[in-house]
MARPAKOL-430784 format. One record per atom (N, C-alpha, C): residue in one letter; x, z, y. Coordinates in steps of 0.02 Angstrom, whole numbers, padded with zeros to 5 digits. Layout:
N
<A <X Z Y>>,
...
//
This chain:
90
<M <01015 -01196 01708>>,
<M <01099 -01179 01654>>,
<M <01012 -01154 01595>>,
<H <01031 -01177 01519>>,
<H <01001 -01153 01466>>,
<H <01040 -01085 01433>>,
<Q <00971 -01058 01455>>,
<Q <00994 -00966 01405>>,
<Q <01001 -00979 01340>>,
<P <01078 -00931 01306>>,
<P <01054 -00940 01209>>,
<P <01015 -00889 01193>>,
<R <00947 -00898 01148>>,
<R <00892 -00864 01123>>,
<R <00926 -00847 01085>>,
<I <00898 -00804 01043>>,
<I <00870 -00798 00973>>,
<I <00805 -00774 00945>>,
<G <00790 -00785 00899>>,
<G <00725 -00771 00871>>,
<G <00730 -00701 00816>>,
<V <00667 -00686 00830>>,
<V <00645 -00618 00813>>,
<V <00567 -00618 00780>>,
<A <00561 -00571 00725>>,
<A <00510 -00592 00708>>,
<A <00486 -00486 00701>>,
<V <00422 -00515 00735>>,
<V <00413 -00434 00750>>,
<V <00343 -00443 00667>>,
<W <00338 -00365 00644>>,
<W <00287 -00373 00634>>,
<W <00240 -00346 00628>>,
<I <00174 -00342 00626>>,
<I <00147 -00294 00695>>,
<I <00082 -00265 00655>>,
<K <00064 -00171 00675>>,
<K <-00026 -00197 00627>>,
<K <-00107 -00220 00664>>,
<S <-00077 -00236 00705>>,
<S <-00153 -00259 00759>>,
<S <-00120 -00328 00777>>,
<V <-00142 -00391 00794>>,
<V <-00141 -00426 00832>>,
<V <-00146 -00427 00902>>,
<K <-00187 -00388 00896>>,
<K <-00236 -00385 00973>>,
<K <-00152 -00372 01047>>,
<Q <-00117 -00307 00979>>,
<Q <-00076 -00301 01028>>,
<Q <-00004 -00348 01042>>,
<A <00003 -00397 00984>>,
<A <00042 -00452 01018>>,
<A <00054 -00496 01089>>,
<R <-00010 -00471 01135>>,
<R <00014 -00488 01183>>,
<R <00058 -00449 01233>>,
<Q <00066 -00382 01230>>,
<Q <00103 -00330 01249>>,
<Q <00172 -00382 01230>>,
<L <00214 -00404 01173>>,
<L <00254 -00438 01165>>,
<L <00287 -00480 01200>>,
<R <00256 -00515 01246>>,
<R <00285 -00545 01317>>,
<R <00308 -00521 01358>>,
<K <00317 -00478 01383>>,
<K <00368 -00448 01422>>,
<K <00456 -00416 01388>>,
<Y <00441 -00443 01337>>,
<Y <00512 -00423 01306>>,
<Y <00540 -00489 01303>>,
<G <00522 -00557 01255>>,
<G <00526 -00629 01262>>,
<G <00478 -00666 01262>>,
<L <00494 -00736 01233>>,
<L <00440 -00787 01256>>,
<L <00419 -00786 01161>>,
<V <00354 -00766 01191>>,
<V <00318 -00751 01121>>,
<V <00309 -00830 01083>>,
<H <00325 -00864 01003>>,
<H <00312 -00916 01006>>,
<H <00254 -00946 00971>>,
<Y <00266 -00865 00903>>,
<Y <00200 -00884 00854>>,
<Y <00175 -00822 00821>>,
<V <00107 -00840 00833>>,
<V <00079 -00771 00803>>,
<V <00050 -00757 00760>>,
<S <00068 -00752 00679>>,
<S <00001 -00760 00621>>,
<S <-00051 -00719 00615>>,
<K <-00119 -00731 00609>>,
<K <-00169 -00675 00636>>,
<K <-00190 -00680 00558>>,
<Q <-00165 -00727 00487>>,
<Q <-00161 -00700 00424>>,
<Q <-00118 -00630 00398>>,
<M <-00055 -00645 00418>>,
<M <-00009 -00611 00404>>,
<M <00046 -00576 00426>>,
<K <-00003 -00561 00496>>,
<K <-00001 -00493 00557>>,
<K <00053 -00503 00570>>,
<Y <00095 -00541 00600>>,
<Y <00157 -00550 00628>>,
<Y <00166 -00609 00696>>,
<A <00244 -00585 00729>>,
<A <00229 -00630 00791>>,
<A <00312 -00654 00769>>,
<V <00324 -00697 00800>>,
<V <00395 -00748 00805>>,
<V <00402 -00742 00893>>,
<I <00443 -00702 00904>>,
<I <00457 -00715 01003>>,
<I <00561 -00729 01002>>,
<Y <00568 -00759 01062>>,
<Y <00617 -00780 01044>>,
<Y <00637 -00719 01114>>,
<V <00746 -00698 01105>>,
<V <00726 -00662 01146>>,
<V <00806 -00704 01177>>,
<D <00815 -00676 01249>>,
<D <00906 -00692 01264>>,
<D <00954 -00663 01232>>,
<Q <00999 -00683 01214>>,
<Q <01040 -00673 01162>>,
<Q <01099 -00612 01174>>,
<E <01105 -00599 01236>>,
<E <01125 -00527 01238>>,
<E <01086 -00489 01251>>,
<N <01025 -00493 01257>>,
<N <00984 -00438 01283>>,
<N <00937 -00430 01194>>,
<V <00986 -00444 01159>>,
<V <00921 -00453 01086>>,
<V <00932 -00378 01066>>,
<D <00974 -00337 01075>>,
<D <01000 -00269 01005>>,
<D <00952 -00228 01069>>,
<T <00951 -00230 01141>>,
<T <00913 -00167 01170>>,
<T <00860 -00197 01141>>,
<A <00806 -00262 01164>>,
<A <00733 -00276 01150>>,
<A <00711 -00249 01080>>,
<M <00762 -00262 01050>>,
<M <00753 -00235 00965>>,
<M <00700 -00175 00941>>,
<S <00781 -00126 00982>>,
<S <00745 -00071 00975>>,
<S <00671 -00023 01028>>,
<Q <00676 -00081 01100>>,
<Q <00612 -00062 01110>>,
<Q <00550 -00086 01074>>,
<I <00553 -00141 01038>>,
<I <00528 -00176 01019>>,
<I <00492 -00120 00967>>,
<G <00544 -00096 00922>>,
<G <00542 -00070 00878>>,
<G <00488 00006 00867>>,
<N <00514 00042 00934>>,
<N <00470 00078 00933>>,
<N <00422 00073 00971>>,
<L <00411 00031 00962>>,
<L <00300 00035 01021>>,
<L <00275 00044 00921>>,
<G <00220 00086 00956>>,
<G <00172 00118 00901>>,
<G <00129 00050 00868>>,
<F <00131 -00026 00861>>,
<F <00099 -00049 00839>>,
<F <00140 -00077 00795>>,
<V <00187 -00092 00807>>,
<V <00246 -00107 00755>>,
<V <00268 -00087 00683>>,
<E <00284 -00119 00658>>,
<E <00297 -00099 00575>>,
<E <00356 -00109 00579>>,
<R <00382 -00168 00578>>,
<R <00469 -00192 00572>>,
<R <00486 -00269 00606>>,
<V <00530 -00257 00616>>,
<V <00566 -00288 00671>>,
<V <00621 -00323 00637>>,
<E <00658 -00389 00622>>,
<E <00698 -00441 00584>>,
<E <00723 -00481 00652>>,
<R <00788 -00506 00638>>,
<R <00826 -00531 00673>>,
<R <00835 -00599 00651>>,
<S <00847 -00678 00660>>,
<S <00830 -00725 00615>>,
<S <00870 -00721 00613>>,
<E <00933 -00746 00575>>,
<E <00984 -00778 00563>>,
<E <01015 -00850 00560>>,
<K <00975 -00908 00571>>,
<K <00988 -00919 00572>>,
<K <01077 -00960 00624>>,
<P <01080 -00929 00675>>,
<P <01130 -00917 00710>>,
<P <01194 -00898 00653>>,
<F <01198 -00890 00612>>,
<F <01234 -00855 00600>>,
<F <01282 -00887 00520>>,
<I <01210 -00944 00510>>,
<I <01204 -00981 00473>>,
<I <01226 -01044 00440>>,
<P <01306 -01084 00404>>,
<P <01322 -01140 00443>>,
<P <01264 -01191 00446>>,
<L <01262 -01229 00464>>,
<L <01234 -01297 00455>>,
<L <01259 -01336 00435>>,
<E <01316 -01370 00445>>,
<E <01355 -01431 00410>>,
<E <01370 -01417 00347>>,
<Y <01347 -01445 00320>>,
<Y <01392 -01459 00238>>,
<Y <01441 -01520 00246>>,
<H <01490 -01491 00175>>,
<H <01522 -01532 00155>>,
<H <01526 -01567 00073>>,
<K <01506 -01615 00073>>,
<K <01520 -01647 -00016>>,
<K <01589 -01609 -00037>>,
<V <01553 -01586 -00095>>,
<V <01620 -01565 -00155>>,
<V <01610 -01627 -00191>>,
<E <01680 -01658 -00216>>,
<E <01683 -01700 -00271>>,
<E <01690 -01692 -00338>>,
<K <01672 -01714 -00369>>,
<K <01672 -01674 -00426>>,
<K <01745 -01682 -00460>>,
<E <01790 -01669 -00515>>,
<E <01845 -01666 -00550>>,
<E <01823 -01694 -00585>>,
<S <01859 -01757 -00593>>,
<S <01870 -01797 -00667>>,
<S <01901 -01752 -00732>>,
<Q <01859 -01768 -00774>>,
<Q <01880 -01733 -00838>>,
<Q <01948 -01797 -00860>>,
<P <01999 -01781 -00887>>,
<P <02026 -01810 -00914>>,
<P <02007 -01828 -00971>>,
<E <01973 -01897 -01000>>,
<E <01956 -01908 -01069>>,
<E <02009 -01900 -01118>>,
<D <01973 -01872 -01185>>,
<D <02021 -01851 -01214>>,
<D <02022 -01935 -01296>>,
<D <02069 -01955 -01305>>,
<D <02066 -02008 -01336>>,
<D <02081 -01972 -01427>>,
<S <02121 -01895 -01422>>,
<S <02154 -01904 -01498>>,
<S <02076 -01863 -01527>>,
<I <02012 -01891 -01526>>,
<I <01990 -01901 -01561>>,
<I <01932 -01960 -01614>>,
<G <01981 -01930 -01678>>,
<G <01962 -02009 -01726>>,
<G <01884 -01987 -01742>>,
<I <01868 -02060 -01764>>,
<I <01813 -02045 -01815>>,
<I <01821 -02099 -01878>>,
//
């Protein structure tokens, strides 16, 4: 069965320690230039994992992905037709 997961961005001081993040979840991407890692954590354990990751010495900041909370289906809003005013005489 597929376990629901959520993405977590972890801003790190050094890229060398990014391997240690594997015990908290699936490391999806590591940016060497911008010094951050994207990991996927089980949705039910995301709060405990974020607090544990935030307490690590090489971590600067931890951010949760907002994708599950953003609506992905959009409805087209029709423009209201403006009544034409024929009372203007030229």
